[in-house]
N, C-alpha and C positions, 0 to 999 in steps of 0.2 A: 645297306642288301638291296639288289632290283630284284626283279621276277619279269619276265618278258616272253613274246614268242615268235618261232623261228621261220625263215624265207630265205631267197637266197640274193636278191636283192645288190646290187652295189650303187655307189650311191659315188659320181664325182665330187673332187675335193673343190671346194671352194676357188675361187678365181685369184683371191689374196695368196694362197695358199702355192699355188701353180707359178705363181712373180715370183715368192718368195725363194722357190726352189728353183729358178730360171736362175737368180739374183748371188743363191748361195753358189750355186754351179760356177757362175762366170767371176768370182770371188777365188772359189777353188783352184781355177782354170789360170790364174792369174792377167783376165782380162780386168780388171780390179784389183790393183795388189794391194797389202797390209797398206796403211798411210795416206791412200789414194782416196780420194772425195769421189761417191758414185754421183750421178746426172740428178739433177734438181725433179723434185716433184712432177714439177710440168714438163720436162725432157723425157720422163718415166712414162707418164703418160701418153705422148707423142709418142716415142718408143712401139711402144705396146699398145696403143689403142684402148688404154683400159680408165677408168674414173680416177679420180682425184682418192675416192676413198680407197678402192682397190690398192692404190700406191701406197696409202697411208697405213692402211692394214698391211702390207707386207712388208715395209719398211719397221714397223711394229714388232714384229716376228723377229726378224731381223736382229734387233736392237733386245728382244727378250733372250735370246740364244748368244748374246755378246759376241757377237758378229761384226756390229756396227755399230758406233755410238751416234749419235744427235746434238749438234751445239746452234743454239739460233745465230742467226747470221752469218752462220759456218756451212752448215749441210751437214750431209749422215758421210761419215767415215771409215771407212773400213781398218777394222780392230784386229780381226784375226782371221784366218781362212778357218773354214768351217772342217769338222773332220765328220761330223754325221748330220745327219736330217733329223731332228726332231719329229717324233711318232706322236699324231694328236689321235685317241679312240674316242669315236663320236656314238654314245649310247642311247638309241631311245628304242630298243626290240632286241629280240634274240638272231635278227637276222642281222643284226652289227658285229655279230661273236663270228658269223659264217663272215663277213668283211675284212674280219681282224684278221683270220689265217690265211683267206683271199692276196692279204695284203703283203703278208709278210712271211718270212719262212724259215721253219723251228729247225735247226741243227742239232742234228741230238747225238749226246757222245756217248748216251750209259742206258743198256736196260736192263733189269735185276728182279727177281720176285724174292722178296725180301719179309720177314720176319718182322711184326712193326717195334719201334721203342715204345714204351708207356706215351711218350710227349707226342708221336705220331698219331697213336692209337687214340689219343684224347681228341688232337686235331681232325680225326676221320669219322668220332666219335662211333669205335668199333670195338671189337675186343681183339686186344693185344695177341692173342692167338693164334688172329688170321695169319693170313701171307699173301699179301698185296702185290702186283706188278707197278715198279717204279719206272719212268721215262723221263731222263734227264735231259736237257741240254741249253744251246742259246736262239732265242728270236732275233732276226734282223729284218730292220724294213726295206724297201726296195731302196738299191741303191745306197744305201748304208755300210760303214767300214766299221763300224763300233754295235756290238749288241744292244739292244731295246731293252733286254729283261733278260734275266735266268729263268727257266723254266722247270718244274719238277711235278710231273704229273703222273698221280697214284691212280691202279684200277684196281677194282674190287675182284677179288679173288674169281669168279666164275668166269671171269673175262680174259685172265692173266696169257693166256694163252695165242691173244692174238697176232694174227700176222698183217703182213700188210702194209708195217708202219715202217717205212727207208731211215735212212739216215738223215734225209734231208725230205720235210716233206710244207708244202703250204694247205693241205686238207685241214678240217678238225680233227682230232682224235675221236671226239662222240659219235662225228659221222662216218668213219670207219668202223667203230665198235654197232654202229647202228647198221649198217651195211653186212656185217658178218655175223650178227647177232639175230639178226630180226625183231629189235623191239625201236621202240621211239622215246627220245626223251622229253619228258612233261615238263619237267621244272629246272630252272636254273637258278641258285642264290647266291649272289657276290658280297663281298664283303672287302674293304678297304683300309690298310693302316698305312701310315707312317712309320718311319725305323730309319737308324743308324745303321748305315750297310756296315757289315762285319770284316775284318780287315781279310777275309779268304773269298768272299763275297765280290768286295770290291776290286779283290784281284782278277777275278775269272771276268767281271765286266768292264775292265779298263779303266778304271775310274778311280778317285782319291778312298784311302780309307777312312772309316766315319762319314765318307759324305752322305747324304740325306737320300731316302731311296723310298721308294713306293711299294705294301705290300698286296697283289690282288688276288683272293683266294674265290675261285668260281667252281662252284658243287651240283653235279649235273644228276638229276633223278629219273628214274624210268616211270611209267603209270602206276605202277605198284605204291611207288616214294622209295624206291629203295636205290642207294647212293654208290651211282657207276663208276662215277671219276669226281677226283677234286684235281685241280691245277692252278699252282701256284705261280702265278711268277713277280719277281720280285723286280722293280725297276730303277735305276740311278732317275732321279729326281731333273736333273737337268737333259733329260734324253725321252722323256713322258710325257704327256698331256690328256688325261683322262675329261671328259663332257659328257654328262648327260642330259637329254632332252626330255622335258615333260611340257604334253598338252593338252587343257583342260579340255573338256566337251560338252561346248558350249550350244546350248540348244531353244530354241525359238520357243514362247511360251504362247 
């Protein structure tokens, strides 16, 4: 669980991620077909004008995603054409939640006002007699052809008449709520759990049943401490990496 504060700053992707993305696209386009060897590290350094560290980190990403294999004395061989780009979310503050929404697209396929089951009421820590708005869909990273997660968002009853949420959105839902109802999110709590994807969820995410997954739940609270929104994202483990940055405030004595 982590708690942070809001800003709208965007951060560029590291150079090695940009290089890995370019190599993936060139593999996908057929420039480097399955079975072919990539240029050597030194050749890639010369071609892209980057350091050997950048090349090695980019190659490491491709290996982790099963796109290439490395063999001492042979080189880096293309093992499979990539079908999507793994999304890495780096968190060091609430501003990164804004960045996450800006860099991905939520494709909504269902909005419904629903009565709560006992289990859902327990997750939301509210009365089962309440009726919440549920928004459900799939989230895609830029230029990816497979979803990075299934998203289910639950919005508190007094905000359930919200309008302006389109079938495709890159705006954070909490920001739409803030603008429509004139309040500010004060605190966000985050919970992360490992899970095994059910057959139904695996089918939605276009992956293998019983595949490993990651459940990321974020709870948004207003200034009075009331739960406004709960967003539950279910990720296939091979399409999402979560990285959190902790900084220590060191002052001289």
